[in-house]
NUMAR-451130 format. One record per residue (C-alpha): x, y, z; residue in three letters; residue number from 1. Coordinates in Angstrom, 2 decimals, m for minus. Layout:
<atoms>
+---------+---------+---------+------+------+
:    east :   north :      up : resn : resi :
+---------+---------+---------+------+------+
:       X :       Y :       Z :  ALA :  NUM :
...
+---------+---------+---------+------+------+
</atoms>
This chain:
<atoms>
+---------+---------+---------+------+------+
:    east :   north :      up : resn : resi :
+---------+---------+---------+------+------+
:  m51.12 :  m17.21 :  m22.56 :  MET :    1 :
:  m50.11 :  m20.52 :  m21.21 :  PHE :    2 :
:  m48.13 :  m19.43 :  m18.60 :  GLY :    3 :
:  m48.11 :  m21.59 :  m15.39 :  ILE :    4 :
:  m50.56 :  m19.41 :  m13.44 :  ALA :    5 :
:  m52.93 :  m19.42 :  m16.34 :  ASN :    6 :
:  m52.45 :  m23.64 :  m16.95 :  LEU :    7 :
:  m53.07 :  m23.45 :  m12.95 :  LEU :    8 :
:  m56.52 :  m21.38 :  m13.53 :  THR :    9 :
:  m57.51 :  m24.03 :  m16.25 :  SER :   10 :
:  m56.94 :  m26.65 :  m14.24 :  SER :   11 :
:  m59.42 :  m24.93 :  m11.53 :  ASN :   12 :
:  m61.82 :  m24.73 :  m14.62 :  LEU :   13 :
:  m61.24 :  m28.90 :  m15.34 :  LEU :   14 :
:  m61.93 :  m29.77 :  m11.70 :  CYS :   15 :
:  m65.17 :  m27.48 :  m11.90 :  GLY :   16 :
:  m66.23 :  m29.98 :  m14.67 :  ILE :   17 :
:  m65.33 :  m33.01 :  m12.86 :  CYS :   18 :
:  m67.16 :  m32.03 :   m9.98 :  SER :   19 :
:  m70.23 :  m31.44 :  m12.23 :  ILE :   20 :
:  m69.81 :  m34.67 :  m13.60 :  ILE :   21 :
:  m69.13 :  m36.82 :  m10.43 :  PHE :   22 :
:  m72.15 :  m35.04 :   m8.92 :  SER :   23 :
:  m74.51 :  m36.52 :  m11.56 :  LEU :   24 :
:  m72.97 :  m39.61 :  m11.43 :  SER :   25 :
:  m73.64 :  m40.02 :   m7.82 :  GLY :   26 :
:  m70.41 :  m39.45 :   m6.45 :  ARG :   27 :
:  m70.75 :  m37.05 :   m3.93 :  LEU :   28 :
:  m67.92 :  m37.37 :   m2.19 :  ASP :   29 :
:  m65.84 :  m37.27 :   m5.52 :  TRP :   30 :
:  m67.68 :  m33.95 :   m6.36 :  ALA :   31 :
:  m66.20 :  m32.47 :   m3.14 :  VAL :   32 :
:  m62.87 :  m33.33 :   m3.15 :  TYR :   33 :
:  m62.09 :  m31.96 :   m6.86 :  VAL :   34 :
:  m63.62 :  m28.74 :   m5.61 :  LEU :   35 :
:  m61.49 :  m28.35 :   m2.64 :  ALA :   36 :
:  m58.38 :  m29.27 :   m5.17 :  LEU :   37 :
:  m60.23 :  m26.55 :   m7.61 :  ALA :   38 :
:  m59.83 :  m24.03 :   m4.32 :  ALA :   39 :
:  m56.05 :  m24.59 :   m3.58 :  ILE :   40 :
:  m55.69 :  m24.33 :   m7.56 :  LEU :   41 :
:  m57.35 :  m20.95 :   m6.96 :  ASP :   42 :
:  m54.98 :  m20.12 :   m4.00 :  PHE :   43 :
:  m51.51 :  m20.82 :   m5.89 :  PHE :   44 :
:  m52.61 :  m19.33 :   m9.63 :  ASP :   45 :
:  m52.38 :  m16.08 :   m7.97 :  GLY :   46 :
:  m49.74 :  m16.58 :   m6.26 :  PHE :   47 :
:  m47.80 :  m17.41 :   m9.36 :  VAL :   48 :
:  m48.69 :  m14.86 :  m11.23 :  ALA :   49 :
:  m47.13 :  m12.52 :   m8.27 :  ARG :   50 :
:  m43.96 :  m14.42 :   m8.15 :  LEU :   51 :
:  m43.25 :  m15.04 :  m12.07 :  THR :   52 :
:  m45.28 :  m11.26 :  m12.43 :  HIS :   53 :
:  m47.50 :  m12.67 :  m15.05 :  SER :   54 :
:  m50.81 :  m11.26 :  m13.72 :  ASN :   55 :
:  m51.96 :   m9.65 :  m16.23 :  GLY :   56 :
:  m56.18 :   m8.76 :  m17.56 :  LEU :   57 :
:  m56.16 :  m12.11 :  m19.25 :  LEU :   58 :
:  m55.06 :  m14.48 :  m16.11 :  GLY :   59 :
:  m57.83 :  m12.17 :  m14.19 :  LYS :   60 :
:  m60.61 :  m12.84 :  m16.90 :  GLN :   61 :
:  m59.32 :  m16.80 :  m17.04 :  LEU :   62 :
:  m60.13 :  m16.73 :  m13.32 :  ASP :   63 :
:  m63.34 :  m15.19 :  m13.05 :  SER :   64 :
:  m64.53 :  m17.47 :  m15.77 :  LEU :   65 :
:  m62.68 :  m21.03 :  m13.90 :  ALA :   66 :
:  m64.34 :  m19.52 :  m10.63 :  ASP :   67 :
:  m67.86 :  m19.26 :  m12.04 :  LEU :   68 :
:  m67.36 :  m23.33 :  m13.24 :  VAL :   69 :
:  m65.98 :  m24.78 :   m9.88 :  SER :   70 :
:  m67.81 :  m22.56 :   m7.21 :  PHE :   71 :
:  m70.67 :  m21.66 :   m8.79 :  GLY :   72 :
:  m72.19 :  m24.53 :  m11.22 :  VAL :   73 :
:  m70.46 :  m27.14 :   m9.57 :  ALA :   74 :
:  m71.81 :  m26.23 :   m6.14 :  PRO :   75 :
:  m75.53 :  m25.49 :   m7.74 :  GLY :   76 :
:  m75.32 :  m29.11 :   m9.04 :  ILE :   77 :
:  m74.45 :  m31.12 :   m6.20 :  PHE :   78 :
:  m76.95 :  m28.52 :   m4.44 :  MET :   79 :
:  m79.29 :  m29.74 :   m6.97 :  PHE :   80 :
:  m78.46 :  m33.65 :   m6.67 :  VAL :   81 :
:  m78.77 :  m33.13 :   m2.83 :  MET :   82 :
:  m82.70 :  m31.46 :   m3.21 :  ILE :   83 :
:  m83.78 :  m34.49 :   m5.81 :  ILE :   84 :
:  m82.44 :  m36.63 :   m2.74 :  VAL :   85 :
:  m84.04 :  m34.84 :   m0.19 :  GLY :   86 :
:  m87.60 :  m35.05 :   m1.76 :  ILE :   87 :
:  m87.96 :  m38.47 :   m0.25 :  ASP :   88 :
:  m85.58 :  m40.17 :    2.58 :  GLN :   89 :
:  m87.85 :  m43.37 :    2.95 :  SER :   90 :
:  m86.00 :  m45.22 :    0.95 :  GLY :   91 :
:  m83.06 :  m45.11 :    3.81 :  LEU :   92 :
:  m85.64 :  m45.35 :    7.03 :  LEU :   93 :
:  m86.80 :  m48.65 :    8.37 :  LYS :   94 :
:  m90.31 :  m49.13 :    9.06 :  ASN :   95 :
:  m92.29 :  m50.62 :   11.50 :  ALA :   96 :
:  m90.74 :  m53.98 :   10.98 :  GLU :   97 :
:  m87.31 :  m53.17 :   10.72 :  GLY :   98 :
:  m87.22 :  m53.19 :    6.87 :  ILE :   99 :
:  m85.14 :  m50.74 :    4.73 :  GLN :  100 :
:  m87.16 :  m50.15 :    1.34 :  THR :  101 :
:  m83.88 :  m49.52 :   m0.28 :  TYR :  102 :
:  m82.25 :  m52.41 :   m0.45 :  GLY :  103 :
:  m79.19 :  m51.98 :   m3.03 :  GLY :  104 :
:  m75.84 :  m50.96 :   m2.04 :  ALA :  105 :
:  m75.63 :  m47.74 :   m0.21 :  ALA :  106 :
:  m72.65 :  m46.02 :   m2.48 :  ASN :  107 :
:  m74.96 :  m46.57 :   m5.61 :  GLU :  108 :
:  m78.44 :  m44.96 :   m3.56 :  TYR :  109 :
:  m78.00 :  m41.43 :   m4.74 :  VAL :  110 :
:  m77.65 :  m42.58 :   m8.53 :  VAL :  111 :
:  m80.64 :  m44.75 :   m8.33 :  ALA :  112 :
:  m82.46 :  m41.29 :   m6.83 :  GLN :  113 :
:  m81.30 :  m39.34 :   m9.97 :  LEU :  114 :
:  m82.48 :  m42.24 :  m12.40 :  ILE :  115 :
:  m85.53 :  m41.97 :  m10.86 :  ASP :  116 :
:  m86.12 :  m38.41 :  m10.81 :  TRP :  117 :
:  m84.89 :  m38.10 :  m14.93 :  LYS :  118 :
:  m87.41 :  m40.90 :  m15.29 :  ALA :  119 :
:  m90.25 :  m39.19 :  m14.06 :  ALA :  120 :
:  m89.32 :  m35.50 :  m14.82 :  ILE :  121 :
:  m88.34 :  m36.15 :  m19.00 :  PHE :  122 :
:  m90.17 :  m39.53 :  m19.19 :  TYR :  123 :
:  m93.34 :  m39.08 :  m17.04 :  GLY :  124 :
:  m92.88 :  m42.46 :  m15.28 :  ARG :  125 :
:  m94.91 :  m42.80 :  m12.09 :  ASN :  126 :
:  m92.61 :  m43.01 :   m9.63 :  ASN :  127 :
:  m92.09 :  m40.99 :   m6.26 :  ILE :  128 :
:  m91.00 :  m38.29 :   m7.96 :  TYR :  129 :
:  m94.02 :  m38.06 :  m10.61 :  ASN :  130 :
:  m95.84 :  m34.95 :   m8.68 :  ALA :  131 :
:  m94.78 :  m30.85 :   m8.65 :  SER :  132 :
:  m91.91 :  m31.13 :   m6.15 :  ILE :  133 :
:  m89.93 :  m32.96 :   m9.05 :  LYS :  134 :
:  m89.44 :  m29.03 :  m10.35 :  PHE :  135 :
:  m88.09 :  m27.73 :   m6.54 :  LEU :  136 :
:  m84.43 :  m29.18 :   m7.33 :  PRO :  137 :
:  m83.69 :  m26.40 :   m9.88 :  PHE :  138 :
:  m84.35 :  m23.77 :   m7.49 :  VAL :  139 :
:  m80.43 :  m24.56 :   m6.66 :  ALA :  140 :
:  m79.37 :  m22.97 :   m9.99 :  LEU :  141 :
:  m79.78 :  m19.68 :   m8.17 :  ILE :  142 :
:  m76.54 :  m20.47 :   m7.02 :  ILE :  143 :
:  m74.49 :  m20.16 :  m10.43 :  PRO :  144 :
:  m76.78 :  m17.15 :  m11.09 :  PHE :  145 :
:  m76.16 :  m14.89 :   m8.19 :  PHE :  146 :
:  m72.32 :  m16.60 :   m8.66 :  ALA :  147 :
:  m72.20 :  m14.76 :  m12.03 :  LEU :  148 :
:  m72.94 :  m11.70 :  m10.74 :  PHE :  149 :
:  m70.92 :  m11.78 :   m7.50 :  ARG :  150 :
:  m67.76 :  m12.59 :   m9.47 :  LEU :  151 :
:  m68.13 :   m9.65 :  m12.36 :  ALA :  152 :
:  m68.77 :   m7.23 :   m9.50 :  LYS :  153 :
:  m65.68 :   m8.58 :   m7.69 :  PHE :  154 :
:  m63.68 :   m7.36 :  m11.04 :  ASN :  155 :
:  m65.33 :   m3.97 :  m11.07 :  ILE :  156 :
:  m65.42 :   m3.17 :   m7.30 :  ASP :  157 :
:  m62.52 :   m1.58 :   m6.09 :  GLU :  158 :
:  m64.04 :   m1.70 :   m2.32 :  ARG :  159 :
:  m62.95 :   m5.06 :   m1.95 :  GLN :  160 :
:  m59.15 :   m4.54 :   m2.20 :  SER :  161 :
:  m58.78 :   m5.26 :    1.21 :  ASP :  162 :
:  m62.20 :   m6.89 :    2.37 :  LYS :  163 :
:  m65.13 :   m8.64 :    0.53 :  PHE :  164 :
:  m68.99 :   m7.17 :   m0.25 :  ILE :  165 :
:  m70.82 :  m10.23 :   m0.01 :  GLY :  166 :
:  m70.05 :  m13.94 :    0.54 :  VAL :  167 :
:  m67.30 :  m15.34 :   m2.14 :  PRO :  168 :
:  m68.15 :  m18.26 :   m4.04 :  THR :  169 :
:  m65.45 :  m20.07 :   m2.68 :  PRO :  170 :
:  m66.95 :  m19.48 :    0.75 :  THR :  171 :
:  m70.18 :  m20.34 :   m0.13 :  ALA :  172 :
:  m69.18 :  m23.59 :   m2.10 :  THR :  173 :
:  m67.31 :  m24.86 :    1.07 :  ILE :  174 :
:  m70.61 :  m24.40 :    2.89 :  PHE :  175 :
:  m72.69 :  m25.96 :    0.58 :  PHE :  176 :
:  m69.82 :  m28.60 :    0.63 :  ALA :  177 :
:  m71.14 :  m29.84 :    3.99 :  PHE :  178 :
:  m74.32 :  m31.14 :    2.62 :  PHE :  179 :
:  m73.10 :  m33.69 :   m0.13 :  PRO :  180 :
:  m70.24 :  m34.72 :    2.60 :  LEU :  181 :
:  m72.00 :  m35.41 :    5.59 :  TYR :  182 :
:  m74.90 :  m37.25 :    3.69 :  PHE :  183 :
:  m72.38 :  m39.53 :    1.96 :  TRP :  184 :
:  m70.00 :  m40.16 :    5.32 :  PHE :  185 :
:  m73.69 :  m41.21 :    6.93 :  GLU :  186 :
:  m75.53 :  m42.76 :    4.26 :  LEU :  187 :
:  m75.01 :  m46.29 :    5.65 :  PRO :  188 :
:  m76.07 :  m45.43 :    8.64 :  ASN :  189 :
:  m79.13 :  m42.77 :    7.75 :  TRP :  190 :
:  m81.52 :  m44.55 :    9.37 :  SER :  191 :
:  m80.14 :  m43.78 :   12.74 :  HIS :  192 :
:  m79.90 :  m39.81 :   12.09 :  GLN :  193 :
:  m81.99 :  m37.75 :   14.51 :  SER :  194 :
:  m84.93 :  m36.13 :   13.49 :  ASP :  195 :
:  m83.22 :  m32.42 :   13.13 :  TRP :  196 :
:  m81.21 :  m34.02 :   10.84 :  ILE :  197 :
:  m83.89 :  m35.45 :    8.25 :  TYR :  198 :
:  m85.50 :  m32.00 :    8.57 :  THR :  199 :
:  m82.29 :  m30.31 :    7.52 :  LEU :  200 :
:  m81.55 :  m32.43 :    4.44 :  PHE :  201 :
:  m85.34 :  m32.30 :    3.75 :  ASP :  202 :
:  m85.80 :  m30.97 :    0.31 :  CYS :  203 :
:  m87.29 :  m27.55 :    1.22 :  TYR :  204 :
:  m84.66 :  m26.94 :    3.98 :  THR :  205 :
:  m82.16 :  m27.66 :    1.52 :  LEU :  206 :
:  m83.75 :  m25.09 :   m0.91 :  SER :  207 :
:  m84.26 :  m22.06 :    1.31 :  VAL :  208 :
:  m80.30 :  m22.79 :    2.23 :  ILE :  209 :
:  m78.95 :  m22.51 :   m1.35 :  ALA :  210 :
:  m81.12 :  m19.47 :   m1.93 :  VAL :  211 :
:  m80.00 :  m17.74 :    1.41 :  LEU :  212 :
:  m76.32 :  m18.23 :    0.61 :  PHE :  213 :
:  m76.95 :  m17.25 :   m2.81 :  ALA :  214 :
:  m78.24 :  m13.92 :   m2.34 :  VAL :  215 :
:  m75.50 :  m13.74 :    0.40 :  LEU :  216 :
:  m73.14 :  m13.59 :   m2.53 :  MET :  217 :
:  m74.26 :  m10.37 :   m3.85 :  VAL :  218 :
:  m75.65 :   m8.30 :   m0.68 :  VAL :  219 :
:  m74.10 :   m5.50 :    0.70 :  GLU :  220 :
:  m72.52 :   m7.29 :    3.52 :  LEU :  221 :
:  m68.89 :   m6.16 :    4.47 :  PRO :  222 :
:  m66.69 :   m9.47 :    5.19 :  LEU :  223 :
:  m63.35 :   m9.84 :    6.60 :  LEU :  224 :
:  m60.48 :  m10.77 :    3.65 :  ALA :  225 :
:  m57.43 :  m13.11 :    5.21 :  LEU :  226 :
:  m55.01 :  m10.92 :    3.73 :  LYS :  227 :
:  m52.61 :   m9.39 :    5.77 :  PHE :  228 :
:  m51.15 :   m6.13 :    5.71 :  LYS :  229 :
:  m48.89 :   m6.37 :    9.06 :  HIS :  230 :
:  m49.00 :   m9.60 :   10.97 :  TYR :  231 :
:  m49.73 :   m7.65 :   15.00 :  ALA :  232 :
:  m52.17 :   m8.76 :   16.65 :  TRP :  233 :
:  m53.51 :   m5.07 :   16.44 :  LYS :  234 :
:  m55.90 :   m4.69 :   13.61 :  GLY :  235 :
:  m55.93 :   m8.61 :   12.82 :  ASN :  236 :
:  m57.70 :   m9.84 :   15.73 :  GLU :  237 :
:  m60.77 :  m10.95 :   14.18 :  TYR :  238 :
:  m58.45 :  m12.74 :   11.34 :  ARG :  239 :
:  m56.06 :  m14.37 :   14.06 :  TYR :  240 :
:  m59.37 :  m15.51 :   16.11 :  LEU :  241 :
:  m61.17 :  m17.00 :   13.09 :  LEU :  242 :
:  m57.68 :  m19.02 :   12.21 :  LEU :  243 :
:  m57.47 :  m20.50 :   15.28 :  LEU :  244 :
:  m61.21 :  m21.44 :   15.91 :  ILE :  245 :
:  m60.97 :  m23.28 :   12.87 :  SER :  246 :
:  m57.72 :  m25.09 :   13.29 :  LEU :  247 :
:  m59.36 :  m26.42 :   16.72 :  ILE :  248 :
:  m62.77 :  m27.00 :   15.21 :  SER :  249 :
:  m61.28 :  m28.77 :   12.55 :  ILE :  250 :
:  m59.83 :  m31.89 :   14.21 :  PRO :  251 :
:  m62.70 :  m31.85 :   16.62 :  ILE :  252 :
:  m65.81 :  m31.83 :   14.58 :  PHE :  253 :
:  m64.58 :  m33.04 :   11.45 :  ILE :  254 :
:  m67.32 :  m32.19 :    8.76 :  VAL :  255 :
:  m69.32 :  m30.38 :   11.37 :  TRP :  256 :
:  m66.77 :  m27.74 :   10.95 :  ALA :  257 :
:  m67.82 :  m26.97 :    7.72 :  ILE :  258 :
:  m70.53 :  m24.76 :    8.85 :  PRO :  259 :
:  m69.23 :  m23.92 :   11.64 :  ILE :  260 :
:  m66.06 :  m21.86 :   10.08 :  ILE :  261 :
:  m68.17 :  m20.10 :    7.95 :  VAL :  262 :
:  m70.98 :  m19.55 :   10.52 :  ILE :  263 :
:  m68.17 :  m17.85 :   12.57 :  LEU :  264 :
:  m66.63 :  m15.84 :    9.72 :  TYR :  265 :
:  m70.04 :  m14.62 :    9.27 :  LEU :  266 :
:  m70.57 :  m13.84 :   13.07 :  VAL :  267 :
:  m66.69 :  m12.37 :   13.25 :  LEU :  268 :
:  m66.96 :   m9.99 :   10.02 :  SER :  269 :
:  m70.27 :   m9.00 :   11.37 :  THR :  270 :
:  m68.80 :   m8.07 :   14.74 :  VAL :  271 :
:  m65.72 :   m6.08 :   12.95 :  GLU :  272 :
:  m67.52 :   m4.30 :   10.87 :  HIS :  273 :
:  m70.11 :   m2.60 :   13.69 :  PHE :  274 :
:  m66.61 :   m2.03 :   15.79 :  GLN :  275 :
:  m65.05 :   m0.64 :   13.02 :  PHE :  276 :
:  m68.39 :    1.78 :   12.08 :  LYS :  277 :
:  m68.53 :    2.50 :   15.81 :  LYS :  278 :
:  m64.60 :    3.97 :   16.01 :  HIS :  279 :
:  m65.74 :    5.98 :   12.91 :  GLU :  280 :
:  m68.49 :    7.59 :   14.64 :  ILE :  281 :
:  m66.26 :    8.31 :   18.08 :  GLN :  282 :
:  m63.39 :    9.78 :   15.56 :  SER :  283 :
+---------+---------+---------+------+------+
</atoms>
């Protein structure tokens, strides 16, 4: 029961729990970092299980339970927090006199917004959140809702041995991670962002994105799996292309590489799928 592979899986679970705690404490950067560690552990637990010939049914169930927390609940919570922050960005912007409304330490801004939101929704305090929009952040809970079905479906779907049907929960989490990371890094200079960035981080935009990617986890969308049956170019063209562009994008675009790589993954998967269907029809 307590083999190395299962201990790695349980560590993945603990990382997810820590991410939730960090998100609700306002440390969005830490919340993402521990999920990156969870993704590494999620990869190595399967590798170790195969290496030690301990990949049994217990490990499979533990893996799904851990993934639900780390790649379902945890991203749902930090998107929940991001929607709260996106309800009103005016505190980070300068008025006509060049004065910023929020005068506290930049790294305490998120927790300050969380305190105001909780005061409005649980205690009826009259502040910027005391309106019906205060319920909008709960939309983010659609992420763990669909992640639950995605993971359960993956366990019983025999078609997903060499490809994915629907966006994998770790991939969706990677995409969602862009928003807290970018916001955290740019927080001290938020008043100098472009208007389209303010729109992208608006609560309604974030809510639509959360719903869209949550739904993509369960739709019948064939996607590439980075599993190589062989290492020849033919048959792996799109996998190699994805890896190559990803390696180039990361040092150039830094945080922006996250949505670029995920969107590229979806595009290449779609192209590969239609090319495969075309060859099937011709043959």
